[in-house]
C-alpha positions as MATLAB code, in Angstrom:
seq = 'MSFLEYRVKTAPTGLRKVLHVNWPLVVLVATVSAIGFLVLYSIAGGRLDMWAEPQMKRFGVGMGMMFAIAFVPIWFWRNTSALLYGLTLLLLVAVELFGTVGMGAQRWLDIGPIRIQPSELMKVTMVMMLAAYYDWLDPKKVSHPLWVLVPILLIVVPTFLVVIQPNLGTSLMLLMGGAAVMFAAGVSIWYYVVVIALVVGAVTAVFTTRGTEWQFLHDYQYRRIDTFLDPSADPLGAGYNIMQAKIALGSGGWSGKGFMQGTQSRLNFLPEKHTDFIFTTLGEEFGFVGTLTLLVLYGLILLFLFSSAMQNKDRFSQLLILGIGANFFLYIAVNMSMVMGMAPVVGVPLPFLSYGGSVMLVLLIAFGLVQSAHVHRLR';
ca = [
     -53.246  -24.664  -24.001;
     -52.692  -22.752  -20.749;
     -50.135  -19.982  -20.404;
     -47.947  -22.185  -18.162;
     -48.064  -25.056  -20.691;
     -47.077  -22.616  -23.436;
     -44.111  -21.407  -21.390;
     -42.949  -24.973  -20.732;
     -43.223  -26.004  -24.393;
     -41.460  -22.907  -25.712;
     -38.682  -22.912  -23.091;
     -35.133  -23.277  -24.472;
     -33.363  -26.547  -23.676;
     -29.824  -27.883  -23.699;
     -27.451  -26.004  -25.943;
     -30.075  -23.365  -26.695;
     -29.959  -22.268  -23.050;
     -26.222  -21.706  -23.305;
     -26.692  -19.670  -26.483;
     -29.437  -17.561  -24.879;
     -27.273  -16.533  -21.901;
     -26.613  -12.798  -21.784;
     -22.907  -13.243  -22.503;
     -21.972   -9.530  -22.637;
     -23.223   -9.266  -19.042;
     -21.091  -12.268  -18.038;
     -17.999  -10.702  -19.650;
     -18.601   -7.368  -17.907;
     -18.998   -9.022  -14.501;
     -15.822  -11.056  -15.055;
     -13.913   -7.925  -16.153;
     -14.894   -5.911  -13.073;
     -14.029   -8.892  -10.849;
     -10.619   -9.219  -12.532;
      -9.922   -5.560  -11.729;
     -10.811   -6.373   -8.125;
      -8.345   -9.275   -8.067;
      -5.565   -7.004   -9.340;
      -6.281   -4.327   -6.732;
      -6.396   -6.916   -3.921;
      -3.087   -8.359   -5.162;
      -1.568   -4.880   -5.134;
      -2.862   -4.000   -1.661;
      -1.348   -7.218   -0.272;
       2.088   -6.238   -1.600;
       2.152   -8.801   -4.394;
       0.718  -11.716   -2.410;
      -2.020  -13.829   -3.942;
      -2.810  -15.890   -0.859;
      -3.788  -12.971    1.354;
      -6.918  -11.625   -0.363;
      -6.825  -12.115   -4.137;
      -6.712  -15.922   -4.180;
      -9.613  -16.458   -1.738;
     -11.632  -13.902   -3.704;
     -10.863  -15.699   -6.974;
     -12.012  -19.006   -5.484;
     -15.253  -17.420   -4.323;
     -15.747  -15.933   -7.758;
     -15.279  -19.365   -9.356;
     -17.838  -20.931   -7.008;
     -20.196  -17.999   -7.550;
     -19.962  -18.240  -11.338;
     -20.833  -21.931  -11.124;
     -23.851  -21.059   -8.987;
     -24.822  -18.294  -11.410;
     -24.941  -20.648  -14.398;
     -26.721  -23.365  -12.406;
     -29.419  -20.856  -11.407;
     -29.571  -19.446  -14.950;
     -30.515  -22.798  -16.471;
     -33.410  -23.353  -14.040;
     -36.707  -22.024  -15.504;
     -37.631  -18.601  -14.175;
     -41.121  -19.733  -13.165;
     -39.497  -22.135  -10.681;
     -37.879  -19.162   -8.944;
     -41.181  -17.312   -9.004;
     -42.966  -20.227   -7.320;
     -40.279  -20.588   -4.637;
     -39.975  -16.858   -3.880;
     -42.146  -16.979   -0.761;
     -40.275  -20.016    0.585;
     -36.860  -18.436   -0.002;
     -37.984  -15.144    1.553;
     -39.323  -16.975    4.609;
     -36.118  -18.990    5.046;
     -33.985  -15.830    4.820;
     -36.231  -14.173    7.392;
     -35.642  -17.131    9.726;
     -31.892  -16.762    9.181;
     -32.132  -13.111   10.246;
     -33.926  -14.196   13.414;
     -31.225  -16.827   13.965;
     -28.574  -14.099   13.658;
     -30.246  -12.245   16.530;
     -30.325  -15.420   18.653;
     -27.097  -17.233   17.721;
     -25.163  -14.835   15.476;
     -21.415  -14.242   15.569;
     -20.264  -10.824   16.769;
     -17.617   -9.011   14.746;
     -16.522   -5.346   14.678;
     -19.201   -4.429   17.221;
     -22.114   -5.937   15.295;
     -23.943   -9.268   15.262;
     -24.442   -9.904   11.545;
     -23.060  -13.354   10.723;
     -24.034  -16.993   11.146;
     -21.370  -19.683   11.424;
     -22.661  -22.859    9.775;
     -19.804  -25.328   10.104;
     -16.841  -23.968    8.129;
     -19.058  -21.428    6.350;
     -19.854  -17.929    7.607;
     -22.851  -16.264    5.959;
     -24.425  -12.820    6.264;
     -28.195  -13.335    5.831;
     -28.842   -9.593    5.468;
     -27.038   -9.657    2.107;
     -29.147  -12.589    0.940;
     -32.305  -10.740    2.010;
     -31.584   -8.061   -0.604;
     -32.223  -10.722   -3.256;
     -35.022  -12.802   -1.724;
     -36.992   -9.672   -0.784;
     -36.863   -8.482   -4.402;
     -37.991  -11.953   -5.515;
     -40.901  -11.880   -3.064;
     -42.025   -8.399   -4.117;
     -41.762   -9.283   -7.822;
     -43.837  -12.429   -7.258;
     -46.414  -10.450   -5.262;
     -46.900   -7.847   -8.002;
     -46.954  -10.563  -10.661;
     -49.871  -12.137   -8.775;
     -51.672   -8.862   -7.948;
     -54.169   -7.318  -10.340;
     -52.458   -4.161  -11.775;
     -55.607   -2.165  -10.947;
     -55.044   -2.818   -7.231;
     -51.367   -1.810   -7.115;
     -51.989    1.588   -5.492;
     -54.890    0.560   -3.249;
     -53.908    1.226    0.414;
     -54.753   -2.341    1.488;
     -52.556   -3.897   -1.187;
     -49.761   -1.371   -0.587;
     -49.615   -2.411    3.065;
     -48.523   -5.974    2.182;
     -45.244   -5.050    0.409;
     -44.541   -2.440    3.080;
     -44.647   -5.206    5.702;
     -42.483   -7.427    3.494;
     -39.877   -4.644    3.475;
     -40.167   -3.302    7.034;
     -39.940   -6.625    8.911;
     -36.503   -7.688    7.581;
     -35.293   -4.088    7.708;
     -36.071   -3.968   11.426;
     -34.188   -7.241   12.004;
     -31.159   -5.798   10.193;
     -31.293   -2.443   12.001;
     -31.005   -4.100   15.414;
     -27.851   -6.047   14.442;
     -26.933   -3.084   14.006;
     -26.374   -2.638   10.257;
     -27.542    0.781    9.100;
     -26.112    0.556    5.566;
     -27.842   -2.705    4.652;
     -31.121   -1.642    6.264;
     -31.153    1.543    4.156;
     -30.456   -0.518    1.034;
     -33.341   -2.855    1.871;
     -35.695    0.114    2.215;
     -34.536    1.792   -0.995;
     -34.391   -1.469   -2.972;
     -37.910   -2.396   -1.899;
     -39.180    1.101   -2.715;
     -37.618    0.805   -6.191;
     -39.538   -2.423   -6.906;
     -42.789   -0.845   -5.712;
     -42.186    2.182   -7.939;
     -41.428   -0.058  -10.947;
     -44.651   -1.981  -10.236;
     -46.640    1.248  -10.606;
     -47.396    2.311   -7.028;
     -48.674    5.906   -6.924;
     -46.021    8.576   -6.474;
     -48.073   10.180   -3.688;
     -47.031    7.372   -1.348;
     -43.424    8.415   -1.935;
     -44.250   12.029   -1.139;
     -45.661   10.896    2.208;
     -42.587    8.724    2.864;
     -40.225   11.614    2.101;
     -42.138   13.786    4.595;
     -41.832   11.021    7.199;
     -38.100   10.686    6.492;
     -37.628   14.401    7.089;
     -39.461   14.016   10.386;
     -37.387   10.969   11.318;
     -34.111   12.754   10.575;
     -35.246   15.618   12.770;
     -36.080   13.152   15.533;
     -32.680   11.458   15.184;
     -30.866   14.717   15.901;
     -33.218   15.999   18.610;
     -33.079   12.748   20.620;
     -29.284   12.551   20.627;
     -27.899   12.267   24.138;
     -31.198   11.137   25.633;
     -32.101    7.683   26.951;
     -34.291    7.035   23.905;
     -31.915    8.212   21.184;
     -32.699    6.585   17.829;
     -29.153    5.608   16.805;
     -26.108    4.100   18.490;
     -23.318    6.433   19.573;
     -20.966    5.160   16.869;
     -23.608    5.925   14.218;
     -23.902    9.509   15.508;
     -20.109    9.761   15.306;
     -20.312    8.677   11.673;
     -22.748   11.508   10.983;
     -20.426   13.976   12.732;
     -17.547   12.668   10.649;
     -19.556   13.100    7.479;
     -20.438   16.703    8.327;
     -16.911   17.675    9.381;
     -14.218   14.976    9.047;
     -11.437   17.472    9.790;
     -12.792   18.029   13.316;
     -11.218   14.718   14.397;
      -8.605   13.847   11.743;
      -6.864   11.224   13.897;
     -10.050    9.690   15.280;
     -13.520    9.419   13.757;
     -12.543   11.434   10.664;
      -9.383    9.464    9.941;
     -10.862    7.096    7.349;
     -12.464    9.842    5.268;
      -9.422   12.103    5.419;
      -7.090    9.324    4.283;
      -9.545    8.239    1.576;
      -9.635   11.766    0.147;
      -5.834   11.960    0.233;
      -5.569    8.634   -1.605;
      -8.096    9.615   -4.276;
      -6.626   13.054   -4.799;
      -3.021   11.863   -4.969;
      -3.854    9.554   -7.895;
      -4.266   12.473  -10.289;
      -5.125   11.676  -13.903;
      -3.231    8.431  -14.436;
      -2.364    7.302  -10.897;
       0.882    6.411   -9.179;
       1.088    3.050  -10.920;
       0.274   -0.567  -10.138;
       1.455   -1.545   -6.622;
       2.723    2.020   -6.035;
      -0.096    3.348   -3.834;
       1.503    4.718   -0.680;
      -1.686    5.328    1.314;
      -2.789    1.709    0.981;
       0.593   -0.054    0.904;
       1.809    1.793    4.020;
      -1.475    1.097    5.844;
      -2.563    4.709    6.206;
      -5.929    3.722    4.738;
      -8.074    1.447    6.972;
     -10.394   -1.152    5.391;
      -8.399   -0.724    2.183;
      -9.419   -4.165    0.854;
     -13.129   -3.927    1.711;
     -15.219   -0.744    1.953;
     -12.444    1.649    0.841;
     -11.046   -0.346   -2.091;
     -12.236    2.323   -4.556;
      -9.729    4.780   -3.098;
      -6.896    2.302   -3.688;
      -7.971    1.985   -7.312;
      -8.031    5.784   -7.627;
      -4.592    6.160   -6.056;
      -2.901    3.610   -8.320;
      -4.799    4.168  -11.579;
      -6.029    7.728  -11.150;
      -8.995    9.350  -12.844;
      -8.588    7.088  -15.891;
      -8.888    3.949  -13.770;
     -11.883    5.121  -11.772;
     -13.653    6.363  -14.917;
     -13.051    2.990  -16.590;
     -14.655    1.256  -13.621;
     -17.640    3.615  -13.749;
     -18.091    2.914  -17.468;
     -18.043   -0.846  -16.813;
     -20.606   -0.447  -14.031;
     -22.715    1.733  -16.320;
     -22.649   -0.935  -19.042;
     -23.735   -3.606  -16.546;
     -26.693   -1.440  -15.512;
     -27.499   -0.773  -19.173;
     -27.592   -4.490  -19.978;
     -29.758   -5.146  -16.908;
     -32.226   -2.453  -17.944;
     -32.203   -3.698  -21.558;
     -32.874   -7.272  -20.428;
     -35.828   -6.107  -18.319;
     -37.313   -4.147  -21.220;
     -36.988   -7.127  -23.585;
     -38.841   -9.400  -21.185;
     -42.622   -9.713  -21.474;
     -43.034  -11.498  -18.135;
     -43.986   -9.137  -15.280;
     -42.197  -11.163  -12.605;
     -38.992  -11.238  -14.658;
     -39.152   -7.523  -15.403;
     -39.598   -6.533  -11.761;
     -36.977   -9.042  -10.619;
     -34.323   -7.683  -13.002;
     -35.185   -4.055  -12.238;
     -35.058   -4.751   -8.495;
     -31.671   -6.459   -8.739;
     -30.450   -3.621  -10.966;
     -31.619   -1.063   -8.393;
     -29.767   -2.889   -5.613;
     -26.631   -3.093   -7.752;
     -26.821    0.652   -8.377;
     -27.291    1.315   -4.656;
     -24.156   -0.690   -3.832;
     -22.145    1.500   -6.211;
     -23.733    4.844   -5.337;
     -23.602    4.402   -1.552;
     -20.047    3.047   -1.487;
     -18.578    5.706   -3.770;
     -20.454    8.507   -2.016;
     -19.204    7.170    1.295;
     -15.497    6.992    0.409;
     -15.577   10.426   -1.266;
     -17.101   12.070    1.805;
     -20.474   12.715    0.164;
     -22.360   10.375    2.528;
     -21.801    8.964    6.033;
     -19.672    5.821    6.324;
     -22.198    2.985    6.579;
     -20.150   -0.073    5.626;
     -21.466   -0.862    2.132;
     -18.990   -2.780   -0.094;
     -18.212   -2.045   -3.747;
     -19.677   -4.847   -5.913;
     -17.196   -7.378   -7.354;
     -14.221   -5.360   -6.004;
     -14.470   -5.346   -2.216;
     -13.098   -8.407   -0.456;
     -15.796  -10.576    1.093;
     -17.486  -13.896    0.468;
     -21.127  -13.150    1.277;
     -21.429  -10.140   -1.028;
     -19.602  -11.794   -3.936;
     -21.711  -14.962   -3.786;
     -25.001  -13.125   -3.268;
     -24.329  -10.813   -6.216;
     -23.550  -13.758   -8.499;
     -26.692  -15.551   -7.273;
     -28.658  -12.404   -8.123;
     -27.114  -12.266  -11.575;
     -27.974  -15.946  -11.974;
     -31.631  -15.006  -11.479;
     -31.227  -12.240  -14.058;
     -29.776  -14.773  -16.496;
     -32.622  -17.215  -15.779;
     -35.137  -14.504  -16.632;
     -33.166  -13.666  -19.783;
     -32.677  -17.264  -20.953;
     -36.318  -18.225  -20.406;
     -37.959  -15.011  -21.571;
     -40.908  -15.315  -23.940;
     -39.851  -14.759  -27.559;
];
């Protein structure tokens, strides 16, 4: 009996699939999302219809998609990884040709009544493609230069398409998420040493070319760097967001001002309070206790993801879960660093809290793949 036949015959069916779902992970995701609904309700001044209700509807649709994906055998997702990656790549090209412009960037596609952001979906399909590639590749060839070039191209091509939108935050996450999968697959650490040296050179080039005709970044991206280095230099302009975010976080103290009592957010001092800067609203209303609770919940989600990967004997499933876990961590780390002034503002949302349809649905799709790997793991 072949390995594939063995997997098919030993796969859980019907009720057994429901029982094999990683339910603690489902509960944790639902809990974090519920906190997001409460914060969105508070920011809107006690209105459900403004942000909380649409977010709840998206969460309901996303949970349905998560369970539907979870009950499909994981080897189906492995076999369709290349197709899904290719389709997402075409969507990124379509964004460049026909995309909708918003907030100075061309990142969205309007498909009838639905607006999607393909760059968010690429974070998942790229991880799937890399996991499938390393599942196919002989482990002895993982660090061979020829076989390292393939995943580098798989990462660089979509990253370039995202950079030109422009979307610096997502492009950085694609690079780091792809590098995490390669590292988990066993690629030699010396490649990373070379990359770090190149990054140092690139950063130097970014600053030395500023103001020239061939500068590497857009002017607004340079302003974000200036704001990061010294937000107080322009407190009413480029540094306004960071200054107000720090005020909101600091004013929360240990226990916060109370539910629906956040002055910085309720009085509209804090821009993007329902999207990228929602963490500061949580800190203002619930203080250190509230933010620490959220961090613990995020930590538990990452712990269950790592545990699920370690329990799985299938290489594709392991790399898929670790890649999704790395992306989830990057969402959290980049967003929180950004709103606390520890990193430049790059427009990365906080998972399951920030308002937005594309990110919510893509995250739940990703967790559906994690559940599929968990439900259909070899026992």
